[in-house]
TORPA-4810 file (N, C-alpha, C, O; in nm, 3 decimals):
<nodes>
NODE_1_-0.337_-1.984_1.132_-0.251_-2.017_1.244_-0.275_-1.916_1.356_-0.273_-1.796_1.333_M
NODE_2_-0.299_-1.966_1.475_-0.326_-1.880_1.589_-0.197_-1.820_1.642_-0.099_-1.891_1.665_R
NODE_3_-0.198_-1.689_1.660_-0.081_-1.622_1.715_-0.096_-1.613_1.865_-0.204_-1.584_1.916_R
NODE_4_0.012_-1.638_1.936_0.008_-1.624_2.081_0.105_-1.515_2.121_0.209_-1.495_2.059_T
NODE_5_0.067_-1.444_2.226_0.150_-1.336_2.275_0.277_-1.391_2.337_0.273_-1.489_2.412_R
NODE_6_0.389_-1.330_2.305_0.517_-1.367_2.365_0.524_-1.312_2.507_0.470_-1.205_2.536_Q
NODE_7_0.590_-1.384_2.594_0.609_-1.336_2.731_0.696_-1.212_2.728_0.794_-1.205_2.654_D
NODE_8_0.659_-1.114_2.808_0.740_-0.994_2.819_0.867_-1.028_2.898_0.869_-1.128_2.969_S
NODE_9_0.971_-0.948_2.885_1.092_-0.973_2.965_1.062_-0.973_3.115_1.124_-1.049_3.190_P
NODE_10_0.967_-0.891_3.160_0.931_-0.887_3.302_0.864_-1.018_3.345_0.893_-1.069_3.453_E
NODE_11_0.775_-1.073_3.260_0.710_-1.199_3.292_0.812_-1.313_3.297_0.806_-1.398_3.385_E
NODE_12_0.905_-1.312_3.202_1.006_-1.417_3.201_1.096_-1.405_3.323_1.130_-1.506_3.385_Q
NODE_13_1.136_-1.286_3.357_1.220_-1.263_3.475_1.149_-1.309_3.602_1.209_-1.372_3.689_R
NODE_14_1.018_-1.277_3.613_0.940_-1.319_3.729_0.936_-1.472_3.739_0.948_-1.527_3.849_D
NODE_15_0.920_-1.540_3.625_0.918_-1.687_3.624_1.053_-1.743_3.671_1.057_-1.839_3.747_A
NODE_16_1.163_-1.682_3.625_1.296_-1.728_3.666_1.317_-1.708_3.815_1.375_-1.793_3.882_E
NODE_17_1.271_-1.595_3.869_1.285_-1.566_4.012_1.205_-1.667_4.094_1.254_-1.718_4.194_V
NODE_18_1.082_-1.696_4.052_0.999_-1.791_4.126_1.060_-1.931_4.126_1.056_-2.000_4.229_R
NODE_19_1.115_-1.974_4.013_1.177_-2.106_4.009_1.301_-2.109_4.097_1.323_-2.206_4.169_L
NODE_20_1.382_-2.003_4.093_1.500_-1.996_4.179_1.464_-2.003_4.327_1.530_-2.072_4.404_G
NODE_21_1.359_-1.931_4.365_1.314_-1.935_4.506_1.267_-2.074_4.545_1.294_-2.121_4.656_R
NODE_22_1.195_-2.139_4.454_1.145_-2.275_4.483_1.261_-2.371_4.504_1.259_-2.450_4.599_A
NODE_23_1.362_-2.365_4.419_1.478_-2.454_4.432_1.552_-2.425_4.562_1.587_-2.517_4.635_I
NODE_24_1.575_-2.297_4.591_1.644_-2.259_4.715_1.565_-2.306_4.837_1.623_-2.357_4.933_R
NODE_25_1.433_-2.288_4.834_1.349_-2.330_4.946_1.359_-2.479_4.974_1.372_-2.520_5.089_G
NODE_26_1.353_-2.560_4.868_1.363_-2.706_4.887_1.504_-2.742_4.936_1.519_-2.826_5.024_V
NODE_27_1.605_-2.679_4.878_1.743_-2.707_4.921_1.760_-2.675_5.070_1.818_-2.754_5.144_R
NODE_28_1.709_-2.562_5.111_1.723_-2.523_5.252_1.641_-2.614_5.343_1.685_-2.649_5.452_Q
NODE_29_1.521_-2.652_5.299_1.439_-2.747_5.377_1.511_-2.880_5.396_1.495_-2.946_5.499_D
NODE_30_1.590_-2.919_5.296_1.665_-3.046_5.305_1.795_-3.030_5.383_1.864_-3.128_5.411_R
NODE_31_1.828_-2.905_5.420_1.951_-2.880_5.496_2.077_-2.897_5.412_2.182_-2.935_5.465_G
NODE_32_2.067_-2.870_5.282_2.181_-2.887_5.191_2.241_-2.753_5.153_2.171_-2.652_5.145_L
NODE_33_2.371_-2.752_5.131_2.440_-2.633_5.083_2.442_-2.635_4.930_2.418_-2.739_4.868_T
NODE_34_2.471_-2.520_4.872_2.487_-2.515_4.726_2.598_-2.609_4.681_2.588_-2.674_4.577_L
NODE_35_2.703_-2.616_4.760_2.817_-2.702_4.726_2.773_-2.850_4.722_2.814_-2.924_4.633_M
NODE_36_2.689_-2.890_4.817_2.642_-3.029_4.819_2.552_-3.059_4.698_2.564_-3.165_4.637_Q
NODE_37_2.464_-2.966_4.665_2.376_-2.986_4.549_2.458_-2.987_4.420_2.431_-3.065_4.329_V
NODE_38_2.558_-2.901_4.412_2.646_-2.899_4.295_2.716_-3.033_4.278_2.721_-3.088_4.168_A
NODE_39_2.769_-3.087_4.387_2.839_-3.215_4.380_2.743_-3.328_4.341_2.779_-3.414_4.260_A
NODE_40_2.623_-3.329_4.398_2.528_-3.436_4.371_2.468_-3.428_4.231_2.434_-3.530_4.172_A
NODE_41_2.455_-3.307_4.179_2.392_-3.289_4.047_2.491_-3.286_3.932_2.452_-3.304_3.816_S
NODE_42_2.619_-3.264_3.961_2.718_-3.250_3.855_2.713_-3.115_3.787_2.768_-3.097_3.678_G
NODE_43_2.646_-3.019_3.849_2.635_-2.883_3.795_2.726_-2.791_3.876_2.762_-2.823_3.990_L
NODE_44_2.763_-2.680_3.819_2.856_-2.591_3.889_2.784_-2.510_3.997_2.666_-2.476_3.984_S
NODE_45_2.857_-2.480_4.102_2.803_-2.398_4.209_2.766_-2.258_4.160_2.660_-2.208_4.198_Q
NODE_46_2.848_-2.192_4.075_2.808_-2.061_4.023_2.676_-2.067_3.943_2.593_-1.977_3.954_P
NODE_47_2.658_-2.172_3.863_2.533_-2.186_3.787_2.415_-2.198_3.883_2.313_-2.132_3.864_F
NODE_48_2.428_-2.283_3.985_2.320_-2.302_4.081_2.290_-2.172_4.156_2.174_-2.141_4.183_L
NODE_49_2.393_-2.098_4.190_2.375_-1.970_4.257_2.298_-1.873_4.168_2.204_-1.807_4.214_S
NODE_50_2.337_-1.864_4.041_2.266_-1.778_3.946_2.120_-1.821_3.932_2.030_-1.738_3.925_Q
NODE_51_2.099_-1.951_3.927_1.965_-2.006_3.914_1.879_-1.970_4.036_1.765_-1.926_4.020_L
NODE_52_1.932_-1.989_4.154_1.856_-1.958_4.276_1.825_-1.809_4.287_1.726_-1.772_4.350_E
NODE_53_1.906_-1.726_4.227_1.882_-1.581_4.231_1.794_-1.534_4.114_1.768_-1.414_4.099_R
NODE_54_1.749_-1.628_4.032_1.659_-1.594_3.923_1.726_-1.524_3.807_1.662_-1.447_3.736_G
NODE_55_1.853_-1.551_3.788_1.927_-1.484_3.682_1.948_-1.571_3.558_2.010_-1.528_3.461_R
NODE_56_1.896_-1.694_3.563_1.907_-1.783_3.448_1.795_-1.885_3.456_1.732_-1.902_3.561_T
NODE_57_1.771_-1.955_3.346_1.675_-2.065_3.342_1.752_-2.194_3.320_1.848_-2.196_3.242_R
NODE_58_1.712_-2.301_3.386_1.778_-2.429_3.362_1.721_-2.498_3.239_1.610_-2.467_3.195_P
NODE_59_1.796_-2.591_3.184_1.741_-2.681_3.084_1.662_-2.787_3.160_1.673_-2.797_3.282_S
NODE_60_1.582_-2.865_3.089_1.508_-2.972_3.156_1.606_-3.073_3.213_1.581_-3.131_3.319_M
NODE_61_1.718_-3.096_3.145_1.821_-3.187_3.194_1.879_-3.135_3.326_1.895_-3.212_3.421_R
NODE_62_1.911_-3.005_3.333_1.966_-2.948_3.457_1.864_-2.957_3.570_1.898_-2.991_3.683_S
NODE_63_1.737_-2.927_3.539_1.634_-2.935_3.642_1.617_-3.078_3.691_1.593_-3.101_3.809_L
NODE_64_1.629_-3.174_3.600_1.622_-3.316_3.636_1.734_-3.350_3.736_1.709_-3.417_3.836_F
NODE_65_1.855_-3.304_3.708_1.969_-3.331_3.797_1.952_-3.264_3.932_1.983_-3.322_4.036_R
NODE_66_1.902_-3.140_3.931_1.879_-3.068_4.056_1.772_-3.139_4.139_1.789_-3.159_4.259_I
NODE_67_1.663_-3.177_4.074_1.555_-3.247_4.144_1.605_-3.376_4.207_1.572_-3.407_4.321_A
NODE_68_1.685_-3.452_4.132_1.739_-3.577_4.187_1.828_-3.549_4.307_1.823_-3.622_4.406_A
NODE_69_1.910_-3.445_4.300_1.997_-3.410_4.412_1.916_-3.367_4.534_1.961_-3.382_4.647_A
NODE_70_1.797_-3.314_4.511_1.710_-3.269_4.620_1.606_-3.373_4.659_1.517_-3.345_4.740_L
NODE_71_1.615_-3.493_4.602_1.521_-3.602_4.629_1.376_-3.562_4.602_1.287_-3.588_4.682_S
NODE_72_1.355_-3.499_4.488_1.220_-3.461_4.447_1.210_-3.476_4.296_1.294_-3.543_4.235_T
NODE_73_1.110_-3.417_4.235_1.091_-3.426_4.090_1.093_-3.287_4.027_1.073_-3.186_4.093_T
NODE_74_1.118_-3.286_3.897_1.113_-3.160_3.822_0.975_-3.097_3.836_0.963_-2.976_3.855_Q
NODE_75_0.871_-3.179_3.828_0.735_-3.128_3.831_0.704_-3.065_3.967_0.633_-2.965_3.973_Q
NODE_76_0.756_-3.122_4.073_0.733_-3.064_4.206_0.798_-2.926_4.215_0.738_-2.833_4.268_R
NODE_77_0.919_-2.912_4.163_0.986_-2.782_4.164_0.910_-2.681_4.078_0.895_-2.566_4.118_L
NODE_78_0.861_-2.724_3.961_0.784_-2.635_3.875_0.653_-2.596_3.942_0.609_-2.481_3.930_L
NODE_79_0.589_-2.690_4.013_0.464_-2.660_4.082_0.487_-2.558_4.193_0.407_-2.467_4.211_A
NODE_80_0.596_-2.574_4.268_0.628_-2.477_4.373_0.651_-2.339_4.314_0.612_-2.238_4.373_L
NODE_81_0.717_-2.335_4.198_0.744_-2.206_4.133_0.617_-2.143_4.077_0.603_-2.021_4.079_A
NODE_82_0.526_-2.226_4.029_0.402_-2.172_3.972_0.313_-2.113_4.079_0.246_-2.012_4.056_A
NODE_83_0.314_-2.174_4.198_0.230_-2.125_4.307_0.084_-2.127_4.266_0.050_-2.175_4.158_G
NODE_84_0.001_-2.078_4.349_-0.141_-2.067_4.317_-0.210_-2.202_4.311_-0.145_-2.305_4.300_G
NODE_85_-0.342_-2.200_4.319_-0.419_-2.324_4.316_-0.418_-2.389_4.179_-0.410_-2.321_4.077_P
NODE_86_-0.427_-2.521_4.178_-0.423_-2.594_4.051_-0.554_-2.584_3.974_-0.561_-2.629_3.859_S
NODE_87_-0.659_-2.526_4.033_-0.785_-2.513_3.961_-0.796_-2.379_3.887_-0.900_-2.348_3.829_D
NODE_88_-0.688_-2.301_3.889_-0.685_-2.176_3.813_-0.647_-2.207_3.668_-0.569_-2.298_3.643_E
NODE_89_-0.702_-2.131_3.571_-0.665_-2.155_3.431_-0.516_-2.130_3.407_-0.457_-2.039_3.466_P
NODE_90_-0.457_-2.211_3.322_-0.319_-2.188_3.278_-0.329_-2.124_3.141_-0.373_-2.187_3.045_V
NODE_91_-0.289_-2.001_3.132_-0.302_-1.925_3.008_-0.191_-1.959_2.911_-0.081_-1.997_2.953_R
NODE_92_-0.219_-1.947_2.782_-0.121_-1.977_2.678_0.003_-1.892_2.684_0.107_-1.931_2.631_G
NODE_93_-0.005_-1.776_2.747_0.110_-1.688_2.752_0.190_-1.702_2.881_0.286_-1.629_2.904_S
NODE_94_0.150_-1.798_2.966_0.222_-1.816_3.092_0.369_-1.844_3.063_0.402_-1.927_2.979_T
NODE_95_0.457_-1.775_3.132_0.601_-1.785_3.105_0.652_-1.927_3.126_0.619_-1.992_3.225_A
NODE_96_0.732_-1.972_3.032_0.796_-2.102_3.046_0.900_-2.093_3.156_0.974_-1.994_3.164_A
NODE_97_0.907_-2.193_3.238_1.000_-2.193_3.350_1.130_-2.264_3.318_1.230_-2.246_3.388_L
NODE_98_1.130_-2.345_3.214_1.248_-2.423_3.180_1.281_-2.403_3.034_1.193_-2.405_2.948_V
NODE_99_1.409_-2.385_3.004_1.455_-2.366_2.868_1.472_-2.501_2.799_1.544_-2.588_2.847_D
NODE_100_1.404_-2.518_2.688_1.422_-2.637_2.605_1.469_-2.586_2.470_1.390_-2.553_2.382_V
NODE_101_1.603_-2.581_2.456_1.663_-2.519_2.339_1.607_-2.377_2.330_1.626_-2.299_2.424_E
NODE_102_1.540_-2.341_2.222_1.483_-2.207_2.211_1.336_-2.207_2.248_1.271_-2.103_2.240_T
NODE_103_1.281_-2.320_2.288_1.141_-2.328_2.329_1.131_-2.322_2.480_1.196_-2.239_2.544_G
NODE_104_1.050_-2.406_2.536_1.034_-2.405_2.680_0.947_-2.518_2.727_0.891_-2.595_2.648_G
NODE_105_0.936_-2.527_2.857_0.849_-2.625_2.920_0.777_-2.556_3.034_0.833_-2.470_3.101_A
NODE_106_0.652_-2.593_3.053_0.577_-2.537_3.165_0.484_-2.642_3.219_0.432_-2.726_3.145_R
NODE_107_0.463_-2.637_3.347_0.375_-2.730_3.415_0.231_-2.685_3.396_0.197_-2.571_3.428_L
NODE_108_0.147_-2.773_3.344_0.006_-2.742_3.325_-0.078_-2.791_3.442_-0.178_-2.729_3.477_L
NODE_109_-0.037_-2.902_3.505_-0.111_-2.957_3.618_-0.014_-3.027_3.711_0.072_-3.103_3.669_L
NODE_110_-0.030_-2.999_3.840_0.041_-3.075_3.943_-0.062_-3.114_4.047_-0.118_-3.029_4.116_H
NODE_111_-0.085_-3.243_4.057_-0.179_-3.296_4.155_-0.097_-3.374_4.257_-0.029_-3.470_4.223_D
NODE_112_-0.104_-3.332_4.383_-0.024_-3.397_4.487_-0.054_-3.546_4.499_0.027_-3.620_4.555_A
NODE_113_-0.168_-3.590_4.448_-0.201_-3.733_4.452_-0.121_-3.814_4.351_-0.121_-3.937_4.355_A
NODE_114_-0.050_-3.744_4.259_0.040_-3.819_4.174_0.034_-3.798_4.025_0.098_-3.874_3.952_G
NODE_115_-0.040_-3.701_3.974_-0.044_-3.677_3.830_0.014_-3.541_3.799_-0.021_-3.441_3.862_T
NODE_116_0.104_-3.536_3.701_0.162_-3.411_3.653_0.152_-3.408_3.502_0.170_-3.509_3.435_D
NODE_117_0.122_-3.289_3.448_0.117_-3.270_3.303_0.209_-3.153_3.271_0.190_-3.042_3.321_V
NODE_118_0.310_-3.178_3.187_0.406_-3.077_3.146_0.398_-3.060_2.995_0.394_-3.158_2.921_T
NODE_119_0.397_-2.934_2.950_0.394_-2.904_2.807_0.535_-2.866_2.762_0.601_-2.783_2.824_E
NODE_120_0.580_-2.928_2.654_0.709_-2.896_2.592_0.685_-2.833_2.457_0.607_-2.886_2.377_F
NODE_121_0.749_-2.721_2.431_0.748_-2.658_2.298_0.892_-2.639_2.255_0.981_-2.633_2.340_V
NODE_122_0.915_-2.629_2.126_1.052_-2.612_2.079_1.136_-2.737_2.101_1.253_-2.727_2.138_G
NODE_123_1.077_-2.853_2.077_1.147_-2.980_2.096_1.270_-2.984_2.006_1.259_-2.955_1.886_V
NODE_124_1.388_-3.018_2.060_1.509_-3.019_1.978_1.507_-3.129_1.871_1.437_-3.229_1.885_P
NODE_125_1.583_-3.108_1.765_1.590_-3.203_1.654_1.688_-3.317_1.682_1.685_-3.418_1.611_A
NODE_126_1.773_-3.302_1.781_1.871_-3.406_1.815_1.837_-3.468_1.950_1.786_-3.400_2.040_E
NODE_127_1.866_-3.596_1.964_1.848_-3.662_2.093_1.944_-3.604_2.195_2.059_-3.574_2.163_F
NODE_128_1.898_-3.589_2.318_1.984_-3.555_2.430_2.010_-3.680_2.511_1.993_-3.792_2.461_G
NODE_129_2.051_-3.663_2.634_2.072_-3.776_2.724_1.937_-3.840_2.757_1.832_-3.779_2.741_E
NODE_130_1.942_-3.964_2.804_1.821_-4.032_2.847_1.772_-3.975_2.980_1.851_-3.929_3.062_Y
NODE_131_1.640_-3.978_2.998_1.576_-3.949_3.126_1.524_-4.080_3.182_1.498_-4.173_3.106_F
NODE_132_1.508_-4.088_3.313_1.447_-4.202_3.378_1.376_-4.152_3.503_1.437_-4.085_3.587_S
NODE_133_1.248_-4.184_3.515_1.167_-4.140_3.629_1.106_-4.262_3.696_1.088_-4.366_3.632_H
NODE_134_1.074_-4.249_3.823_1.012_-4.360_3.894_0.867_-4.381_3.853_0.815_-4.492_3.863_E
NODE_135_0.801_-4.275_3.809_0.659_-4.285_3.778_0.634_-4.321_3.632_0.717_-4.297_3.545_R
NODE_136_0.517_-4.379_3.607_0.473_-4.410_3.471_0.462_-4.280_3.392_0.430_-4.175_3.449_R
NODE_137_0.491_-4.286_3.261_0.490_-4.167_3.179_0.417_-4.193_3.048_0.424_-4.302_2.991_E
NODE_138_0.346_-4.091_3.003_0.280_-4.097_2.872_0.314_-3.970_2.796_0.313_-3.861_2.853_M
NODE_139_0.344_-3.984_2.667_0.367_-3.870_2.579_0.248_-3.857_2.486_0.199_-3.956_2.432_L
NODE_140_0.202_-3.734_2.468_0.096_-3.703_2.372_0.149_-3.592_2.282_0.190_-3.487_2.330_Y
NODE_141_0.147_-3.616_2.151_0.195_-3.517_2.056_0.076_-3.431_2.014_-0.012_-3.476_1.940_V
NODE_142_0.074_-3.306_2.060_-0.035_-3.214_2.024_-0.015_-3.163_1.881_-0.112_-3.147_1.807_A
NODE_143_0.109_-3.136_1.843_0.138_-3.094_1.706_0.281_-3.132_1.671_0.366_-3.144_1.759_S
NODE_144_0.305_-3.151_1.543_0.438_-3.189_1.496_0.455_-3.340_1.491_0.359_-3.416_1.492_G
NODE_145_0.581_-3.380_1.485_0.616_-3.522_1.472_0.742_-3.546_1.551_0.838_-3.469_1.540_R
NODE_146_0.746_-3.653_1.631_0.863_-3.684_1.713_0.904_-3.829_1.698_0.826_-3.914_1.655_I
NODE_147_1.028_-3.854_1.734_1.078_-3.991_1.746_1.111_-4.012_1.893_1.180_-3.931_1.955_E
NODE_148_1.062_-4.122_1.948_1.084_-4.157_2.088_1.174_-4.279_2.093_1.154_-4.375_2.019_V
NODE_149_1.274_-4.275_2.179_1.361_-4.390_2.198_1.347_-4.437_2.343_1.363_-4.358_2.436_E
NODE_150_1.316_-4.565_2.360_1.302_-4.626_2.492_1.410_-4.732_2.508_1.439_-4.807_2.415_L
NODE_151_1.471_-4.735_2.628_1.578_-4.832_2.652_1.556_-4.900_2.786_1.552_-4.835_2.891_R
NODE_152_1.542_-5.032_2.781_1.533_-5.114_2.901_1.647_-5.214_2.893_1.669_-5.278_2.791_E
NODE_153_1.719_-5.226_3.003_1.840_-5.308_3.005_1.930_-5.258_2.893_1.969_-5.142_2.892_S
NODE_154_1.963_-5.345_2.799_2.049_-5.303_2.687_1.973_-5.296_2.556_2.032_-5.274_2.451_R
NODE_155_1.843_-5.315_2.562_1.762_-5.317_2.441_1.692_-5.183_2.423_1.626_-5.132_2.514_H
NODE_156_1.707_-5.127_2.304_1.643_-4.999_2.272_1.543_-5.021_2.159_1.563_-5.104_2.071_A
NODE_157_1.436_-4.943_2.164_1.338_-4.944_2.056_1.295_-4.801_2.030_1.298_-4.717_2.120_R
NODE_158_1.255_-4.775_1.908_1.211_-4.641_1.872_1.069_-4.646_1.819_1.022_-4.749_1.770_T
NODE_159_1.002_-4.534_1.831_0.867_-4.519_1.776_0.855_-4.378_1.721_0.908_-4.283_1.778_A
NODE_160_0.785_-4.365_1.609_0.757_-4.235_1.551_0.614_-4.199_1.584_0.522_-4.278_1.563_T
NODE_161_0.595_-4.079_1.636_0.463_-4.032_1.674_0.428_-3.906_1.596_0.508_-3.812_1.589_L
NODE_162_0.309_-3.905_1.537_0.257_-3.788_1.467_0.160_-3.716_1.560_0.131_-3.762_1.670_D
NODE_163_0.109_-3.602_1.514_0.013_-3.527_1.593_-0.104_-3.617_1.634_-0.157_-3.693_1.554_A
NODE_164_-0.141_-3.606_1.761_-0.251_-3.679_1.825_-0.217_-3.824_1.857_-0.306_-3.900_1.897_R
NODE_165_-0.091_-3.866_1.841_-0.047_-4.000_1.881_0.002_-3.996_2.025_0.043_-3.892_2.076_D
NODE_166_-0.002_-4.113_2.090_0.048_-4.125_2.227_0.135_-4.250_2.240_0.126_-4.342_2.159_T
NODE_167_0.217_-4.250_2.342_0.292_-4.368_2.382_0.308_-4.361_2.534_0.326_-4.253_2.590_I
NODE_168_0.302_-4.476_2.598_0.318_-4.482_2.743_0.420_-4.589_2.776_0.435_-4.686_2.703_A
NODE_169_0.489_-4.571_2.889_0.588_-4.667_2.933_0.600_-4.662_3.084_0.566_-4.562_3.149_Y
NODE_170_0.648_-4.772_3.138_0.659_-4.786_3.283_0.767_-4.695_3.341_0.854_-4.646_3.269_A
NODE_171_0.758_-4.674_3.469_0.863_-4.599_3.538_0.997_-4.670_3.526_1.003_-4.791_3.508_G
NODE_172_1.102_-4.592_3.535_1.241_-4.637_3.530_1.288_-4.681_3.391_1.403_-4.724_3.376_L
NODE_173_1.202_-4.672_3.290_1.245_-4.698_3.153_1.320_-4.573_3.105_1.267_-4.462_3.113_V
NODE_174_1.441_-4.591_3.058_1.516_-4.476_3.005_1.450_-4.433_2.875_1.410_-4.516_2.793_E
NODE_175_1.438_-4.302_2.856_1.366_-4.251_2.739_1.418_-4.114_2.700_1.476_-4.042_2.781_H
NODE_176_1.394_-4.081_2.574_1.426_-3.950_2.521_1.347_-3.933_2.392_1.306_-4.031_2.330_R
NODE_177_1.326_-3.808_2.351_1.255_-3.785_2.226_1.312_-3.663_2.156_1.374_-3.576_2.217_F
NODE_178_1.288_-3.661_2.024_1.338_-3.551_1.941_1.236_-3.520_1.832_1.153_-3.604_1.797_R
NODE_179_1.244_-3.399_1.780_1.156_-3.354_1.672_1.201_-3.417_1.540_1.321_-3.431_1.515_R
NODE_180_1.105_-3.455_1.458_1.133_-3.498_1.322_1.077_-3.392_1.228_0.965_-3.345_1.247_L
NODE_181_1.154_-3.354_1.128_1.109_-3.253_1.033_1.130_-3.112_1.088_1.196_-3.092_1.189_G
NODE_182_1.073_-3.017_1.018_1.094_-2.877_1.054_0.974_-2.814_1.124_0.986_-2.705_1.179_T
NODE_183_0.861_-2.882_1.124_0.742_-2.828_1.188_0.762_-2.822_1.340_0.809_-2.918_1.400_E
NODE_184_0.727_-2.710_1.402_0.738_-2.701_1.548_0.652_-2.807_1.616_0.548_-2.847_1.564_P
NODE_185_0.696_-2.853_1.731_0.626_-2.957_1.807_0.575_-2.903_1.939_0.637_-2.816_2.001_C
NODE_186_0.462_-2.955_1.979_0.411_-2.936_2.115_0.382_-3.076_2.167_0.303_-3.150_2.108_V
NODE_187_0.446_-3.112_2.278_0.432_-3.245_2.337_0.389_-3.232_2.482_0.447_-3.154_2.558_V
NODE_188_0.287_-3.307_2.520_0.246_-3.313_2.660_0.305_-3.439_2.721_0.296_-3.547_2.663_L
NODE_189_0.365_-3.425_2.838_0.421_-3.537_2.911_0.340_-3.552_3.039_0.331_-3.459_3.120_V
NODE_190_0.280_-3.670_3.057_0.196_-3.696_3.174_0.265_-3.800_3.260_0.293_-3.911_3.215_I
NODE_191_0.292_-3.763_3.385_0.347_-3.857_3.483_0.233_-3.898_3.577_0.154_-3.814_3.620_H
NODE_192_0.225_-4.024_3.609_0.119_-4.070_3.698_0.173_-4.171_3.797_0.273_-4.239_3.772_S
NODE_193_0.104_-4.179_3.909_0.139_-4.277_4.012_0.235_-4.222_4.115_0.331_-4.153_4.081_G
NODE_194_0.208_-4.253_4.239_0.299_-4.216_4.348_0.297_-4.069_4.380_0.256_-3.986_4.299_G
NODE_195_0.341_-4.038_4.497_0.352_-3.899_4.541_0.496_-3.856_4.531_0.588_-3.937_4.544_R
NODE_196_0.516_-3.728_4.508_0.652_-3.676_4.511_0.668_-3.587_4.634_0.571_-3.535_4.688_D
NODE_197_0.793_-3.572_4.675_0.818_-3.495_4.798_0.860_-3.354_4.763_0.885_-3.274_4.853_A
</nodes>
């Protein structure tokens, strides 16, 4: 089993500060107050303030709500926080910008033409709320085993994916996934189509 270096507290703090600055920058560009973003996202103003100051990390659900309130995407916010050109290597020790239970999520690729690749580690064992995005999405299980639930209209279907399996679905399909078993999971989520602001 390959061991990877854990992010130092300084690296993690730097990642949190960069994400907070990115969120604040987009909010200010949109001419919105913290109070307006709090109301639109359903998140507390103190939490958003702490986030913008780099004192906490959001969950993917919180980042989803913030992005929607700012009329953008989670991946766009993560790309702004990552900075730097997209042709630079993304190292295995790069600090996760989003808290996924005890794991994390990090953007591996953001292409302004419309493709984003996000890596999730530490996938939770329980389903959370559904997500819904305008763009087409594909899940690739790099390791572990997950259950995916897709819901269109009132009909839901599930699929079990093992390592190296994929599933794709159209934009606006409600979806969520969870880990099956005790083995840690690494899942790549690829969004394609359309530009984000």
